[in-house]
C-alpha positions as CSV (number, residue, x, y, z in Angstrom):
1,M,0.0,0.0,-0.1
2,I,1.4,3.3,-0.8
3,L,0.3,6.6,0.6
4,M,1.2,10.0,-1.2
5,F,0.4,12.9,0.9
6,D,0.9,16.9,0.3
7,G,-0.2,20.1,2.2
8,L,0.1,24.2,1.6
9,C,-0.6,27.2,3.1
10,E,-1.1,29.9,0.8
11,P,-1.0,33.1,0.2
12,Y,1.3,33.4,3.0
13,N,2.8,30.8,5.3
14,P,2.2,30.7,8.2
15,G,-1.1,32.2,8.7
16,G,-2.5,31.8,5.1
17,I,-5.3,29.2,3.9
18,A,-4.1,25.7,4.7
19,T,-5.4,22.8,2.5
20,Y,-4.3,18.9,2.1
21,G,-4.5,16.1,-0.3
22,F,-3.8,12.5,-0.2
23,I,-4.1,9.5,-2.6
24,V,-4.1,5.7,-1.8
25,Y,-2.6,3.2,-4.3
26,Q,-2.4,-0.5,-4.0
27,D,-0.7,-2.6,-6.7
28,G,-0.4,0.6,-9.0
29,V,-4.2,1.2,-8.7
30,K,-5.5,4.3,-7.1
31,L,-7.7,3.3,-4.2
32,H,-8.7,6.7,-3.2
33,E,-8.0,10.4,-3.4
34,E,-9.1,13.1,-1.0
35,G,-8.7,16.8,-0.4
36,G,-10.0,19.3,1.9
37,F,-9.7,22.3,4.3
38,V,-7.3,22.5,7.3
39,G,-7.8,26.0,8.5
40,A,-6.9,29.8,7.8
41,G,-5.5,32.4,9.7
42,I,-8.2,34.9,8.7
43,L,-10.3,32.6,10.8
44,G,-8.0,32.3,13.8
45,D,-6.6,29.0,13.1
46,D,-2.9,28.3,13.8
47,V,-1.8,27.2,10.3
48,S,1.3,26.6,8.2
49,N,2.4,24.4,5.5
50,N,3.7,21.8,7.9
51,V,0.4,21.9,9.7
52,A,-1.2,21.1,6.4
53,E,1.2,18.4,5.4
54,Y,0.9,16.6,8.8
55,T,-2.7,16.7,8.2
56,A,-2.6,15.3,4.7
57,L,-0.4,12.3,6.3
58,I,-2.8,11.7,9.5
59,K,-6.1,11.8,7.4
60,G,-4.3,9.5,4.6
61,M,-3.4,6.8,7.2
62,E,-6.8,7.1,9.1
63,Y,-8.3,6.3,5.8
64,I,-6.1,3.7,5.3
65,I,-6.9,2.2,8.8
66,K,-10.5,2.4,8.2
67,M,-10.3,0.3,5.1
68,G,-9.1,-2.5,7.4
69,Y,-5.4,-2.7,6.1
70,N,-2.6,-2.6,8.7
71,G,0.1,-4.4,6.7
72,P,3.4,-2.7,5.1
73,L,2.8,1.0,4.3
74,T,5.1,3.2,2.0
75,V,4.4,6.9,2.7
76,R,5.8,9.4,0.1
77,G,5.8,13.3,0.5
78,D,7.8,16.1,-0.8
79,S,8.1,17.6,2.7
80,Q,11.6,17.1,3.7
81,L,10.8,18.2,7.5
82,V,7.8,16.0,8.0
83,I,9.4,13.0,6.4
84,R,12.6,13.4,8.3
85,Q,10.5,14.1,11.6
86,M,8.8,11.0,11.0
87,R,11.9,9.1,10.4
88,G,13.2,10.5,13.8
89,E,16.0,12.2,11.8
90,Y,15.0,15.7,12.8
91,A,13.5,17.0,16.3
92,V,9.8,18.5,16.2
93,R,10.4,21.7,17.9
94,A,7.5,23.9,16.6
95,R,4.4,24.1,19.1
96,R,1.6,23.6,16.6
97,L,3.2,20.4,15.0
98,I,4.1,18.4,18.3
99,K,0.3,17.1,18.6
100,L,0.2,16.3,15.0
101,H,3.6,14.4,15.1
102,E,2.4,12.5,17.9
103,K,-0.7,11.6,16.3
104,A,1.2,10.5,13.1
105,R,3.4,8.4,15.2
106,E,0.6,6.8,16.9
107,L,-1.3,6.1,13.6
108,A,1.9,4.7,12.1
109,Q,2.2,2.1,14.9
110,K,-0.9,0.7,13.6
111,F,0.7,-0.8,10.4
112,E,3.1,-3.9,10.4
113,S,5.7,-1.8,9.1
114,V,5.8,2.1,7.4
115,I,8.7,3.4,5.1
116,F,8.4,7.4,4.9
117,E,10.1,8.3,1.7
118,W,10.6,11.9,0.5
119,V,9.9,12.4,-3.2
120,P,10.6,15.5,-5.1
121,R,7.7,17.9,-5.7
122,E,7.3,16.8,-9.7
123,K,6.7,13.2,-8.3
124,N,3.9,14.5,-5.9
125,A,2.0,16.4,-8.4
126,E,-1.4,14.3,-8.2
127,A,-1.6,15.0,-4.2
128,D,-0.4,18.7,-4.8
129,K,-3.4,19.1,-7.4
130,L,-5.9,17.8,-4.7
131,C,-4.5,20.6,-2.2
132,R,-4.8,23.4,-4.8
133,T,-8.1,22.3,-5.9
134,A,-9.4,22.3,-2.1
135,Y,-7.5,25.9,-1.9
136,E,-9.4,27.0,-4.7
137,D,-12.8,26.2,-3.6
138,F,-12.2,27.6,0.1
139,V,-11.3,30.9,-1.9
140,R,-14.2,30.7,-4.2
141,K,-16.5,30.1,-1.3
142,I,-15.2,33.3,0.8
143,K,-15.4,35.4,-2.2
144,G,-19.3,34.5,-2.7
145,K,-19.8,35.0,1.0
146,T,-18.4,38.5,0.8
147,A,-19.8,39.5,-2.6
148,G,-23.1,40.5,-1.3
149,K,-21.8,42.3,1.9
150,G,-21.1,45.8,0.1
151,S,-23.2,49.0,0.7
152,K,-26.7,49.1,-0.2
153,S,-27.9,52.3,-2.1
154,K,-31.6,53.6,-1.4
């Protein structure tokens, strides 16, 4: 089983609009893909690209566990920070990441084995696209809500 994940926080990081995306493959076949909203600075959320990356990783592993799978898992992402933290090569220092990292480690323990592999951004384009689509959907939703809030003339 392979999990590809990605996250973004735009137009600024931290404090922008954070979204996630993940794809699950088994034997080269795409089983599931998902993208969604993590949070936004304008809503008071403490978000960053790394919060979005961890959210994608967690949601992907939760999905696979819900499927009833607990065998070997290969996790691929383009965030060197998250991959290296999950391998134990980097410490987790950012307060906003500590609980997310703990949750991801806890979920990883539910699999027979987990290999965390860094991939270049180009090899993670599908997961990236899911993040971007979720970002664009959120921006459209916000613009739609604020479009009718101008002053009314009599």
